[in-house]
CHARMM internal coordinates of N, CA and C (Angstrom, degrees):
IC EDIT
DIST 1 N 1 CA 1.4676
DIST 1 CA 1 C 1.5212
ANGL 1 N 1 CA 1 C 111.54
DIST 1 C 2 N 1.3128
ANGL 1 CA 1 C 2 N 117.50
DIHE 1 N 1 CA 1 C 2 N 17.38
DIST 2 N 2 CA 1.4521
ANGL 1 C 2 N 2 CA 120.16
DIHE 1 CA 1 C 2 N 2 CA 178.81
DIST 2 CA 2 C 1.5079
ANGL 2 N 2 CA 2 C 114.47
DIHE 1 C 2 N 2 CA 2 C 79.17
DIST 2 C 3 N 1.3246
ANGL 2 CA 2 C 3 N 118.07
DIHE 2 N 2 CA 2 C 3 N 17.19
DIST 3 N 3 CA 1.4484
ANGL 2 C 3 N 3 CA 119.58
DIHE 2 CA 2 C 3 N 3 CA 177.82
DIST 3 CA 3 C 1.5183
ANGL 3 N 3 CA 3 C 109.72
DIHE 2 C 3 N 3 CA 3 C -116.13
DIST 3 C 4 N 1.3111
ANGL 3 CA 3 C 4 N 115.00
DIHE 3 N 3 CA 3 C 4 N 158.68
DIST 4 N 4 CA 1.4568
ANGL 3 C 4 N 4 CA 121.84
DIHE 3 CA 3 C 4 N 4 CA 176.04
DIST 4 CA 4 C 1.5118
ANGL 4 N 4 CA 4 C 107.31
DIHE 3 C 4 N 4 CA 4 C -107.62
DIST 4 C 5 N 1.3197
ANGL 4 CA 4 C 5 N 116.31
DIHE 4 N 4 CA 4 C 5 N 131.17
DIST 5 N 5 CA 1.4595
ANGL 4 C 5 N 5 CA 121.19
DIHE 4 CA 4 C 5 N 5 CA 178.49
DIST 5 CA 5 C 1.5226
ANGL 5 N 5 CA 5 C 107.67
DIHE 4 C 5 N 5 CA 5 C -114.32
DIST 5 C 6 N 1.3139
ANGL 5 CA 5 C 6 N 115.74
DIHE 5 N 5 CA 5 C 6 N 134.20
DIST 6 N 6 CA 1.4583
ANGL 5 C 6 N 6 CA 120.16
DIHE 5 CA 5 C 6 N 6 CA 178.26
DIST 6 CA 6 C 1.5098
ANGL 6 N 6 CA 6 C 109.71
DIHE 5 C 6 N 6 CA 6 C -138.11
DIST 6 C 7 N 1.3297
ANGL 6 CA 6 C 7 N 115.03
DIHE 6 N 6 CA 6 C 7 N 163.74
DIST 7 N 7 CA 1.4519
ANGL 6 C 7 N 7 CA 120.80
DIHE 6 CA 6 C 7 N 7 CA -179.81
DIST 7 CA 7 C 1.5218
ANGL 7 N 7 CA 7 C 109.28
DIHE 6 C 7 N 7 CA 7 C -126.71
DIST 7 C 8 N 1.2967
ANGL 7 CA 7 C 8 N 116.16
DIHE 7 N 7 CA 7 C 8 N 138.84
DIST 8 N 8 CA 1.4608
ANGL 7 C 8 N 8 CA 121.73
DIHE 7 CA 7 C 8 N 8 CA 173.63
DIST 8 CA 8 C 1.5190
ANGL 8 N 8 CA 8 C 107.95
DIHE 7 C 8 N 8 CA 8 C -79.84
DIST 8 C 9 N 1.3277
ANGL 8 CA 8 C 9 N 117.39
DIHE 8 N 8 CA 8 C 9 N 123.04
DIST 9 N 9 CA 1.4563
ANGL 8 C 9 N 9 CA 120.18
DIHE 8 CA 8 C 9 N 9 CA 178.24
DIST 9 CA 9 C 1.5233
ANGL 9 N 9 CA 9 C 110.94
DIHE 8 C 9 N 9 CA 9 C -72.13
DIST 9 C 10 N 1.3204
ANGL 9 CA 9 C 10 N 116.83
DIHE 9 N 9 CA 9 C 10 N -19.74
DIST 10 N 10 CA 1.4577
ANGL 9 C 10 N 10 CA 121.44
DIHE 9 CA 9 C 10 N 10 CA 178.86
DIST 10 CA 10 C 1.5214
ANGL 10 N 10 CA 10 C 111.83
DIHE 9 C 10 N 10 CA 10 C -76.09
DIST 10 C 11 N 1.3381
ANGL 10 CA 10 C 11 N 116.63
DIHE 10 N 10 CA 10 C 11 N -46.06
DIST 11 N 11 CA 1.4632
ANGL 10 C 11 N 11 CA 120.85
DIHE 10 CA 10 C 11 N 11 CA -174.29
DIST 11 CA 11 C 1.5230
ANGL 11 N 11 CA 11 C 113.81
DIHE 10 C 11 N 11 CA 11 C -105.30
DIST 11 C 12 N 1.3213
ANGL 11 CA 11 C 12 N 117.24
DIHE 11 N 11 CA 11 C 12 N -18.93
DIST 12 N 12 CA 1.4639
ANGL 11 C 12 N 12 CA 120.73
DIHE 11 CA 11 C 12 N 12 CA -175.98
DIST 12 CA 12 C 1.5190
ANGL 12 N 12 CA 12 C 113.36
DIHE 11 C 12 N 12 CA 12 C 78.30
DIST 12 C 13 N 1.3261
ANGL 12 CA 12 C 13 N 117.57
DIHE 12 N 12 CA 12 C 13 N 6.16
DIST 13 N 13 CA 1.4658
ANGL 12 C 13 N 13 CA 121.54
DIHE 12 CA 12 C 13 N 13 CA 179.60
DIST 13 CA 13 C 1.5220
ANGL 13 N 13 CA 13 C 110.22
DIHE 12 C 13 N 13 CA 13 C -84.03
DIST 13 C 14 N 1.3275
ANGL 13 CA 13 C 14 N 114.94
DIHE 13 N 13 CA 13 C 14 N 147.89
DIST 14 N 14 CA 1.4560
ANGL 13 C 14 N 14 CA 122.30
DIHE 13 CA 13 C 14 N 14 CA 177.52
DIST 14 CA 14 C 1.5209
ANGL 14 N 14 CA 14 C 110.19
DIHE 13 C 14 N 14 CA 14 C -99.77
DIST 14 C 15 N 1.3257
ANGL 14 CA 14 C 15 N 115.15
DIHE 14 N 14 CA 14 C 15 N 147.82
DIST 15 N 15 CA 1.4567
ANGL 14 C 15 N 15 CA 121.56
DIHE 14 CA 14 C 15 N 15 CA 178.83
DIST 15 CA 15 C 1.5176
ANGL 15 N 15 CA 15 C 108.68
DIHE 14 C 15 N 15 CA 15 C -134.35
DIST 15 C 16 N 1.3260
ANGL 15 CA 15 C 16 N 116.71
DIHE 15 N 15 CA 15 C 16 N 138.62
DIST 16 N 16 CA 1.4662
ANGL 15 C 16 N 16 CA 122.12
DIHE 15 CA 15 C 16 N 16 CA 177.37
DIST 16 CA 16 C 1.5177
ANGL 16 N 16 CA 16 C 108.45
DIHE 15 C 16 N 16 CA 16 C -111.57
DIST 16 C 17 N 1.3166
ANGL 16 CA 16 C 17 N 116.27
DIHE 16 N 16 CA 16 C 17 N 132.18
DIST 17 N 17 CA 1.4623
ANGL 16 C 17 N 17 CA 121.71
DIHE 16 CA 16 C 17 N 17 CA 179.36
DIST 17 CA 17 C 1.5134
ANGL 17 N 17 CA 17 C 109.56
DIHE 16 C 17 N 17 CA 17 C -115.98
DIST 17 C 18 N 1.3268
ANGL 17 CA 17 C 18 N 116.04
DIHE 17 N 17 CA 17 C 18 N 133.28
DIST 18 N 18 CA 1.4657
ANGL 17 C 18 N 18 CA 122.90
DIHE 17 CA 17 C 18 N 18 CA 177.27
DIST 18 CA 18 C 1.5199
ANGL 18 N 18 CA 18 C 108.54
DIHE 17 C 18 N 18 CA 18 C -134.30
DIST 18 C 19 N 1.2960
ANGL 18 CA 18 C 19 N 115.95
DIHE 18 N 18 CA 18 C 19 N 165.84
DIST 19 N 19 CA 1.4713
ANGL 18 C 19 N 19 CA 122.02
DIHE 18 CA 18 C 19 N 19 CA 172.14
DIST 19 CA 19 C 1.5181
ANGL 19 N 19 CA 19 C 113.37
DIHE 18 C 19 N 19 CA 19 C 55.72
DIST 19 C 20 N 1.3219
ANGL 19 CA 19 C 20 N 115.22
DIHE 19 N 19 CA 19 C 20 N -130.47
DIST 20 N 20 CA 1.4634
ANGL 19 C 20 N 20 CA 120.30
DIHE 19 CA 19 C 20 N 20 CA -176.98
DIST 20 CA 20 C 1.5206
ANGL 20 N 20 CA 20 C 111.25
DIHE 19 C 20 N 20 CA 20 C -63.19
DIST 20 C 21 N 1.3207
ANGL 20 CA 20 C 21 N 118.42
DIHE 20 N 20 CA 20 C 21 N -37.07
DIST 21 N 21 CA 1.4706
ANGL 20 C 21 N 21 CA 120.71
DIHE 20 CA 20 C 21 N 21 CA 178.66
DIST 21 CA 21 C 1.5230
ANGL 21 N 21 CA 21 C 110.48
DIHE 20 C 21 N 21 CA 21 C -59.58
DIST 21 C 22 N 1.3100
ANGL 21 CA 21 C 22 N 117.31
DIHE 21 N 21 CA 21 C 22 N -44.52
DIST 22 N 22 CA 1.4645
ANGL 21 C 22 N 22 CA 121.27
DIHE 21 CA 21 C 22 N 22 CA 177.66
DIST 22 CA 22 C 1.5236
ANGL 22 N 22 CA 22 C 110.19
DIHE 21 C 22 N 22 CA 22 C -64.53
DIST 22 C 23 N 1.3242
ANGL 22 CA 22 C 23 N 117.26
DIHE 22 N 22 CA 22 C 23 N -42.16
DIST 23 N 23 CA 1.4601
ANGL 22 C 23 N 23 CA 122.63
DIHE 22 CA 22 C 23 N 23 CA 178.56
DIST 23 CA 23 C 1.5331
ANGL 23 N 23 CA 23 C 110.31
DIHE 22 C 23 N 23 CA 23 C -57.71
DIST 23 C 24 N 1.3265
ANGL 23 CA 23 C 24 N 117.06
DIHE 23 N 23 CA 23 C 24 N -47.70
DIST 24 N 24 CA 1.4656
ANGL 23 C 24 N 24 CA 121.35
DIHE 23 CA 23 C 24 N 24 CA 179.75
DIST 24 CA 24 C 1.5201
ANGL 24 N 24 CA 24 C 110.34
DIHE 23 C 24 N 24 CA 24 C -64.09
DIST 24 C 25 N 1.3300
ANGL 24 CA 24 C 25 N 116.75
DIHE 24 N 24 CA 24 C 25 N -43.67
DIST 25 N 25 CA 1.4659
ANGL 24 C 25 N 25 CA 120.27
DIHE 24 CA 24 C 25 N 25 CA 179.99
DIST 25 CA 25 C 1.5280
ANGL 25 N 25 CA 25 C 110.45
DIHE 24 C 25 N 25 CA 25 C -58.56
DIST 25 C 26 N 1.3089
ANGL 25 CA 25 C 26 N 116.75
DIHE 25 N 25 CA 25 C 26 N -41.30
DIST 26 N 26 CA 1.4645
ANGL 25 C 26 N 26 CA 120.61
DIHE 25 CA 25 C 26 N 26 CA 179.15
DIST 26 CA 26 C 1.5348
ANGL 26 N 26 CA 26 C 110.94
DIHE 25 C 26 N 26 CA 26 C -65.56
DIST 26 C 27 N 1.3263
ANGL 26 CA 26 C 27 N 117.91
DIHE 26 N 26 CA 26 C 27 N -34.98
DIST 27 N 27 CA 1.4629
ANGL 26 C 27 N 27 CA 120.83
DIHE 26 CA 26 C 27 N 27 CA 175.77
DIST 27 CA 27 C 1.5283
ANGL 27 N 27 CA 27 C 110.92
DIHE 26 C 27 N 27 CA 27 C -64.00
DIST 27 C 28 N 1.3332
ANGL 27 CA 27 C 28 N 116.01
DIHE 27 N 27 CA 27 C 28 N -31.05
DIST 28 N 28 CA 1.4606
ANGL 27 C 28 N 28 CA 121.48
DIHE 27 CA 27 C 28 N 28 CA -177.87
DIST 28 CA 28 C 1.5308
ANGL 28 N 28 CA 28 C 113.28
DIHE 27 C 28 N 28 CA 28 C -77.07
DIST 28 C 29 N 1.3272
ANGL 28 CA 28 C 29 N 116.95
DIHE 28 N 28 CA 28 C 29 N 0.63
DIST 29 N 29 CA 1.4653
ANGL 28 C 29 N 29 CA 119.48
DIHE 28 CA 28 C 29 N 29 CA 178.83
DIST 29 CA 29 C 1.5279
ANGL 29 N 29 CA 29 C 111.25
DIHE 28 C 29 N 29 CA 29 C -68.43
DIST 29 C 30 N 1.3173
ANGL 29 CA 29 C 30 N 116.42
DIHE 29 N 29 CA 29 C 30 N -16.78
DIST 30 N 30 CA 1.4591
ANGL 29 C 30 N 30 CA 123.12
DIHE 29 CA 29 C 30 N 30 CA 175.50
DIST 30 CA 30 C 1.5243
ANGL 30 N 30 CA 30 C 107.54
DIHE 29 C 30 N 30 CA 30 C -128.05
DIST 30 C 31 N 1.3236
ANGL 30 CA 30 C 31 N 117.40
DIHE 30 N 30 CA 30 C 31 N 155.19
DIST 31 N 31 CA 1.4687
ANGL 30 C 31 N 31 CA 118.32
DIHE 30 CA 30 C 31 N 31 CA 177.23
DIST 31 CA 31 C 1.5356
ANGL 31 N 31 CA 31 C 110.30
DIHE 30 C 31 N 31 CA 31 C -56.68
DIST 31 C 32 N 1.3150
ANGL 31 CA 31 C 32 N 115.56
DIHE 31 N 31 CA 31 C 32 N 129.28
DIST 32 N 32 CA 1.4596
ANGL 31 C 32 N 32 CA 121.19
DIHE 31 CA 31 C 32 N 32 CA -176.92
DIST 32 CA 32 C 1.5253
ANGL 32 N 32 CA 32 C 108.94
DIHE 31 C 32 N 32 CA 32 C -151.38
DIST 32 C 33 N 1.3142
ANGL 32 CA 32 C 33 N 116.35
DIHE 32 N 32 CA 32 C 33 N 145.95
DIST 33 N 33 CA 1.4637
ANGL 32 C 33 N 33 CA 120.72
DIHE 32 CA 32 C 33 N 33 CA 178.47
DIST 33 CA 33 C 1.5217
ANGL 33 N 33 CA 33 C 110.09
DIHE 32 C 33 N 33 CA 33 C -85.47
DIST 33 C 34 N 1.3204
ANGL 33 CA 33 C 34 N 115.54
DIHE 33 N 33 CA 33 C 34 N 161.19
DIST 34 N 34 CA 1.4616
ANGL 33 C 34 N 34 CA 120.49
DIHE 33 CA 33 C 34 N 34 CA 176.21
DIST 34 CA 34 C 1.5259
ANGL 34 N 34 CA 34 C 110.37
DIHE 33 C 34 N 34 CA 34 C -61.56
DIST 34 C 35 N 1.3191
ANGL 34 CA 34 C 35 N 117.56
DIHE 34 N 34 CA 34 C 35 N -36.14
DIST 35 N 35 CA 1.4647
ANGL 34 C 35 N 35 CA 121.23
DIHE 34 CA 34 C 35 N 35 CA 179.51
DIST 35 CA 35 C 1.5307
ANGL 35 N 35 CA 35 C 110.33
DIHE 34 C 35 N 35 CA 35 C -61.10
DIST 35 C 36 N 1.3264
ANGL 35 CA 35 C 36 N 116.88
DIHE 35 N 35 CA 35 C 36 N -42.84
DIST 36 N 36 CA 1.4747
ANGL 35 C 36 N 36 CA 120.83
DIHE 35 CA 35 C 36 N 36 CA 179.23
DIST 36 CA 36 C 1.5262
ANGL 36 N 36 CA 36 C 110.69
DIHE 35 C 36 N 36 CA 36 C -65.73
DIST 36 C 37 N 1.3250
ANGL 36 CA 36 C 37 N 117.57
DIHE 36 N 36 CA 36 C 37 N -37.77
DIST 37 N 37 CA 1.4622
ANGL 36 C 37 N 37 CA 121.14
DIHE 36 CA 36 C 37 N 37 CA 177.98
DIST 37 CA 37 C 1.5268
ANGL 37 N 37 CA 37 C 109.46
DIHE 36 C 37 N 37 CA 37 C -64.26
DIST 37 C 38 N 1.3236
ANGL 37 CA 37 C 38 N 116.55
DIHE 37 N 37 CA 37 C 38 N -47.01
DIST 38 N 38 CA 1.4695
ANGL 37 C 38 N 38 CA 121.35
DIHE 37 CA 37 C 38 N 38 CA 179.11
DIST 38 CA 38 C 1.5283
ANGL 38 N 38 CA 38 C 109.88
DIHE 37 C 38 N 38 CA 38 C -60.35
DIST 38 C 39 N 1.3281
ANGL 38 CA 38 C 39 N 117.33
DIHE 38 N 38 CA 38 C 39 N -44.18
DIST 39 N 39 CA 1.4656
ANGL 38 C 39 N 39 CA 120.96
DIHE 38 CA 38 C 39 N 39 CA 177.79
DIST 39 CA 39 C 1.5259
ANGL 39 N 39 CA 39 C 110.86
DIHE 38 C 39 N 39 CA 39 C -56.11
DIST 39 C 40 N 1.3344
ANGL 39 CA 39 C 40 N 116.38
DIHE 39 N 39 CA 39 C 40 N -46.57
DIST 40 N 40 CA 1.4708
ANGL 39 C 40 N 40 CA 121.04
DIHE 39 CA 39 C 40 N 40 CA -177.87
DIST 40 CA 40 C 1.5202
ANGL 40 N 40 CA 40 C 111.56
DIHE 39 C 40 N 40 CA 40 C -66.13
DIST 40 C 41 N 1.3193
ANGL 40 CA 40 C 41 N 117.48
DIHE 40 N 40 CA 40 C 41 N -40.96
DIST 41 N 41 CA 1.4708
ANGL 40 C 41 N 41 CA 120.79
DIHE 40 CA 40 C 41 N 41 CA 179.23
DIST 41 CA 41 C 1.5291
ANGL 41 N 41 CA 41 C 109.68
DIHE 40 C 41 N 41 CA 41 C -65.90
DIST 41 C 42 N 1.3202
ANGL 41 CA 41 C 42 N 116.66
DIHE 41 N 41 CA 41 C 42 N -45.27
DIST 42 N 42 CA 1.4668
ANGL 41 C 42 N 42 CA 120.14
DIHE 41 CA 41 C 42 N 42 CA 179.62
DIST 42 CA 42 C 1.5300
ANGL 42 N 42 CA 42 C 110.99
DIHE 41 C 42 N 42 CA 42 C -61.42
DIST 42 C 43 N 1.3124
ANGL 42 CA 42 C 43 N 117.64
DIHE 42 N 42 CA 42 C 43 N -38.99
DIST 43 N 43 CA 1.4594
ANGL 42 C 43 N 43 CA 122.31
DIHE 42 CA 42 C 43 N 43 CA -178.90
DIST 43 CA 43 C 1.5266
ANGL 43 N 43 CA 43 C 112.74
DIHE 42 C 43 N 43 CA 43 C -71.49
DIST 43 C 44 N 1.3337
ANGL 43 CA 43 C 44 N 116.99
DIHE 43 N 43 CA 43 C 44 N -37.96
DIST 44 N 44 CA 1.4637
ANGL 43 C 44 N 44 CA 120.95
DIHE 43 CA 43 C 44 N 44 CA -172.06
DIST 44 CA 44 C 1.5230
ANGL 44 N 44 CA 44 C 115.11
DIHE 43 C 44 N 44 CA 44 C -97.03
DIST 44 C 45 N 1.3280
ANGL 44 CA 44 C 45 N 117.43
DIHE 44 N 44 CA 44 C 45 N -11.19
DIST 45 N 45 CA 1.4674
ANGL 44 C 45 N 45 CA 121.02
DIHE 44 CA 44 C 45 N 45 CA -179.25
DIST 45 CA 45 C 1.5269
ANGL 45 N 45 CA 45 C 109.08
DIHE 44 C 45 N 45 CA 45 C -130.52
DIST 45 C 46 N 1.2863
ANGL 45 CA 45 C 46 N 116.72
DIHE 45 N 45 CA 45 C 46 N 154.75
DIST 46 N 46 CA 1.4703
ANGL 45 C 46 N 46 CA 122.07
DIHE 45 CA 45 C 46 N 46 CA -177.49
DIST 46 CA 46 C 1.5281
ANGL 46 N 46 CA 46 C 110.33
DIHE 45 C 46 N 46 CA 46 C -83.04
DIST 46 C 47 N 1.3307
ANGL 46 CA 46 C 47 N 115.45
DIHE 46 N 46 CA 46 C 47 N 70.07
DIST 47 N 47 CA 1.4639
ANGL 46 C 47 N 47 CA 120.66
DIHE 46 CA 46 C 47 N 47 CA 178.22
DIST 47 CA 47 C 1.5216
ANGL 47 N 47 CA 47 C 109.15
DIHE 46 C 47 N 47 CA 47 C -133.33
DIST 47 C 48 N 1.3170
ANGL 47 CA 47 C 48 N 115.40
DIHE 47 N 47 CA 47 C 48 N 153.23
DIST 48 N 48 CA 1.4594
ANGL 47 C 48 N 48 CA 120.46
DIHE 47 CA 47 C 48 N 48 CA 177.30
DIST 48 CA 48 C 1.5286
ANGL 48 N 48 CA 48 C 109.45
DIHE 47 C 48 N 48 CA 48 C -74.20
DIST 48 C 49 N 1.3100
ANGL 48 CA 48 C 49 N 116.19
DIHE 48 N 48 CA 48 C 49 N 163.47
DIST 49 N 49 CA 1.4696
ANGL 48 C 49 N 49 CA 121.26
DIHE 48 CA 48 C 49 N 49 CA 177.21
DIST 49 CA 49 C 1.5239
ANGL 49 N 49 CA 49 C 109.79
DIHE 48 C 49 N 49 CA 49 C -58.85
DIST 49 C 50 N 1.3111
ANGL 49 CA 49 C 50 N 116.93
DIHE 49 N 49 CA 49 C 50 N -45.70
DIST 50 N 50 CA 1.4694
ANGL 49 C 50 N 50 CA 120.66
DIHE 49 CA 49 C 50 N 50 CA -178.40
DIST 50 CA 50 C 1.5224
ANGL 50 N 50 CA 50 C 111.19
DIHE 49 C 50 N 50 CA 50 C -61.65
DIST 50 C 51 N 1.3291
ANGL 50 CA 50 C 51 N 117.28
DIHE 50 N 50 CA 50 C 51 N -43.01
DIST 51 N 51 CA 1.4612
ANGL 50 C 51 N 51 CA 120.75
DIHE 50 CA 50 C 51 N 51 CA 179.06
DIST 51 CA 51 C 1.5256
ANGL 51 N 51 CA 51 C 110.75
DIHE 50 C 51 N 51 CA 51 C -66.49
DIST 51 C 52 N 1.3214
ANGL 51 CA 51 C 52 N 117.32
DIHE 51 N 51 CA 51 C 52 N -41.00
DIST 52 N 52 CA 1.4668
ANGL 51 C 52 N 52 CA 120.97
DIHE 51 CA 51 C 52 N 52 CA 178.33
DIST 52 CA 52 C 1.5266
ANGL 52 N 52 CA 52 C 110.83
DIHE 51 C 52 N 52 CA 52 C -61.75
DIST 52 C 53 N 1.3255
ANGL 52 CA 52 C 53 N 117.13
DIHE 52 N 52 CA 52 C 53 N -43.03
DIST 53 N 53 CA 1.4652
ANGL 52 C 53 N 53 CA 121.02
DIHE 52 CA 52 C 53 N 53 CA 178.90
DIST 53 CA 53 C 1.5211
ANGL 53 N 53 CA 53 C 111.28
DIHE 52 C 53 N 53 CA 53 C -61.82
DIST 53 C 54 N 1.3336
ANGL 53 CA 53 C 54 N 116.15
DIHE 53 N 53 CA 53 C 54 N -46.85
DIST 54 N 54 CA 1.4603
ANGL 53 C 54 N 54 CA 121.02
DIHE 53 CA 53 C 54 N 54 CA -179.48
DIST 54 CA 54 C 1.5258
ANGL 54 N 54 CA 54 C 111.45
DIHE 53 C 54 N 54 CA 54 C -62.98
DIST 54 C 55 N 1.3181
ANGL 54 CA 54 C 55 N 116.41
DIHE 54 N 54 CA 54 C 55 N -49.03
DIST 55 N 55 CA 1.4636
ANGL 54 C 55 N 55 CA 120.83
DIHE 54 CA 54 C 55 N 55 CA -176.50
DIST 55 CA 55 C 1.5248
ANGL 55 N 55 CA 55 C 112.40
DIHE 54 C 55 N 55 CA 55 C -67.68
DIST 55 C 56 N 1.3214
ANGL 55 CA 55 C 56 N 117.07
DIHE 55 N 55 CA 55 C 56 N -40.85
DIST 56 N 56 CA 1.4672
ANGL 55 C 56 N 56 CA 120.11
DIHE 55 CA 55 C 56 N 56 CA 179.57
DIST 56 CA 56 C 1.5239
ANGL 56 N 56 CA 56 C 110.63
DIHE 55 C 56 N 56 CA 56 C -65.59
DIST 56 C 57 N 1.3204
ANGL 56 CA 56 C 57 N 117.22
DIHE 56 N 56 CA 56 C 57 N -44.48
DIST 57 N 57 CA 1.4608
ANGL 56 C 57 N 57 CA 120.30
DIHE 56 CA 56 C 57 N 57 CA 179.26
DIST 57 CA 57 C 1.5263
ANGL 57 N 57 CA 57 C 110.67
DIHE 56 C 57 N 57 CA 57 C -61.92
DIST 57 C 58 N 1.3257
ANGL 57 CA 57 C 58 N 116.89
DIHE 57 N 57 CA 57 C 58 N -42.81
DIST 58 N 58 CA 1.4629
ANGL 57 C 58 N 58 CA 120.93
DIHE 57 CA 57 C 58 N 58 CA 179.24
DIST 58 CA 58 C 1.5306
ANGL 58 N 58 CA 58 C 110.68
DIHE 57 C 58 N 58 CA 58 C -61.69
DIST 58 C 59 N 1.3292
ANGL 58 CA 58 C 59 N 117.15
DIHE 58 N 58 CA 58 C 59 N -44.36
DIST 59 N 59 CA 1.4539
ANGL 58 C 59 N 59 CA 121.14
DIHE 58 CA 58 C 59 N 59 CA -179.66
DIST 59 CA 59 C 1.5261
ANGL 59 N 59 CA 59 C 111.22
DIHE 58 C 59 N 59 CA 59 C -64.60
DIST 59 C 60 N 1.3207
ANGL 59 CA 59 C 60 N 117.29
DIHE 59 N 59 CA 59 C 60 N -44.63
DIST 60 N 60 CA 1.4659
ANGL 59 C 60 N 60 CA 121.49
DIHE 59 CA 59 C 60 N 60 CA 178.30
DIST 60 CA 60 C 1.5250
ANGL 60 N 60 CA 60 C 109.78
DIHE 59 C 60 N 60 CA 60 C -61.63
DIST 60 C 61 N 1.3208
ANGL 60 CA 60 C 61 N 117.45
DIHE 60 N 60 CA 60 C 61 N -43.86
DIST 61 N 61 CA 1.4678
ANGL 60 C 61 N 61 CA 121.29
DIHE 60 CA 60 C 61 N 61 CA 178.35
DIST 61 CA 61 C 1.5323
ANGL 61 N 61 CA 61 C 111.22
DIHE 60 C 61 N 61 CA 61 C -59.97
DIST 61 C 62 N 1.3338
ANGL 61 CA 61 C 62 N 117.31
DIHE 61 N 61 CA 61 C 62 N -39.88
DIST 62 N 62 CA 1.4619
ANGL 61 C 62 N 62 CA 121.05
DIHE 61 CA 61 C 62 N 62 CA 178.23
DIST 62 CA 62 C 1.5257
ANGL 62 N 62 CA 62 C 111.36
DIHE 61 C 62 N 62 CA 62 C -65.38
DIST 62 C 63 N 1.3311
ANGL 62 CA 62 C 63 N 116.95
DIHE 62 N 62 CA 62 C 63 N -41.96
DIST 63 N 63 CA 1.4662
ANGL 62 C 63 N 63 CA 120.48
DIHE 62 CA 62 C 63 N 63 CA 177.91
DIST 63 CA 63 C 1.5257
ANGL 63 N 63 CA 63 C 110.67
DIHE 62 C 63 N 63 CA 63 C -61.07
DIST 63 C 64 N 1.3239
ANGL 63 CA 63 C 64 N 116.85
DIHE 63 N 63 CA 63 C 64 N -43.23
DIST 64 N 64 CA 1.4628
ANGL 63 C 64 N 64 CA 121.36
DIHE 63 CA 63 C 64 N 64 CA 179.30
DIST 64 CA 64 C 1.5238
ANGL 64 N 64 CA 64 C 110.19
DIHE 63 C 64 N 64 CA 64 C -65.30
DIST 64 C 65 N 1.3246
ANGL 64 CA 64 C 65 N 117.45
DIHE 64 N 64 CA 64 C 65 N -44.78
DIST 65 N 65 CA 1.4648
ANGL 64 C 65 N 65 CA 121.75
DIHE 64 CA 64 C 65 N 65 CA -179.04
DIST 65 CA 65 C 1.5323
ANGL 65 N 65 CA 65 C 112.02
DIHE 64 C 65 N 65 CA 65 C -61.98
DIST 65 C 66 N 1.3263
ANGL 65 CA 65 C 66 N 116.48
DIHE 65 N 65 CA 65 C 66 N -31.16
DIST 66 N 66 CA 1.4676
ANGL 65 C 66 N 66 CA 121.09
DIHE 65 CA 65 C 66 N 66 CA -179.16
DIST 66 CA 66 C 1.5286
ANGL 66 N 66 CA 66 C 111.99
DIHE 65 C 66 N 66 CA 66 C -93.58
DIST 66 C 67 N 1.3372
ANGL 66 CA 66 C 67 N 116.49
DIHE 66 N 66 CA 66 C 67 N 11.95
DIST 67 N 67 CA 1.4678
ANGL 66 C 67 N 67 CA 123.00
DIHE 66 CA 66 C 67 N 67 CA -179.83
DIST 67 CA 67 C 1.5306
ANGL 67 N 67 CA 67 C 112.68
DIHE 66 C 67 N 67 CA 67 C 57.07
DIST 67 C 68 N 1.3168
ANGL 67 CA 67 C 68 N 116.39
DIHE 67 N 67 CA 67 C 68 N 34.75
DIST 68 N 68 CA 1.4624
ANGL 67 C 68 N 68 CA 120.87
DIHE 67 CA 67 C 68 N 68 CA 177.11
DIST 68 CA 68 C 1.5247
ANGL 68 N 68 CA 68 C 111.30
DIHE 67 C 68 N 68 CA 68 C -100.54
DIST 68 C 69 N 1.3331
ANGL 68 CA 68 C 69 N 116.22
DIHE 68 N 68 CA 68 C 69 N -9.93
DIST 69 N 69 CA 1.4591
ANGL 68 C 69 N 69 CA 121.36
DIHE 68 CA 68 C 69 N 69 CA -178.08
DIST 69 CA 69 C 1.5020
ANGL 69 N 69 CA 69 C 109.18
DIHE 68 C 69 N 69 CA 69 C -154.82
DIST 69 C 70 N 1.3310
ANGL 69 CA 69 C 70 N 116.88
DIHE 69 N 69 CA 69 C 70 N 140.80
DIST 70 N 70 CA 1.4587
ANGL 69 C 70 N 70 CA 121.09
DIHE 69 CA 69 C 70 N 70 CA 169.77
DIST 70 CA 70 C 1.5161
ANGL 70 N 70 CA 70 C 106.93
DIHE 69 C 70 N 70 CA 70 C -79.67
DIST 70 C 71 N 1.2988
ANGL 70 CA 70 C 71 N 117.90
DIHE 70 N 70 CA 70 C 71 N 162.77
DIST 71 N 71 CA 1.4596
ANGL 70 C 71 N 71 CA 119.90
DIHE 70 CA 70 C 71 N 71 CA -179.35
DIST 71 CA 71 C 1.5114
ANGL 71 N 71 CA 71 C 110.93
DIHE 70 C 71 N 71 CA 71 C -62.54
DIST 71 C 72 N 1.3403
ANGL 71 CA 71 C 72 N 116.03
DIHE 71 N 71 CA 71 C 72 N 151.56
DIST 72 N 72 CA 1.4715
ANGL 71 C 72 N 72 CA 121.12
DIHE 71 CA 71 C 72 N 72 CA 179.51
DIST 72 CA 72 C 1.5110
ANGL 72 N 72 CA 72 C 110.07
DIHE 71 C 72 N 72 CA 72 C -76.18
END
COOR INIT
IC SEED 1 N 1 CA 1 C
IC BUILD
């Protein structure tokens, strides 16, 4: 259905990613800076730079908090 499903090995919980969340996750398949992620989101979605920065940082923070990603 166009979504990415993943599981936290720490908690055993499953997470489904769609839309921008899936897009960001796919960018994270290679080492990438937060600035590059924000650039890509701003370019590919109809959001302002400020909104892209806020939303990307929030999403990255959530991934880290859920042990799905190490810090960038």
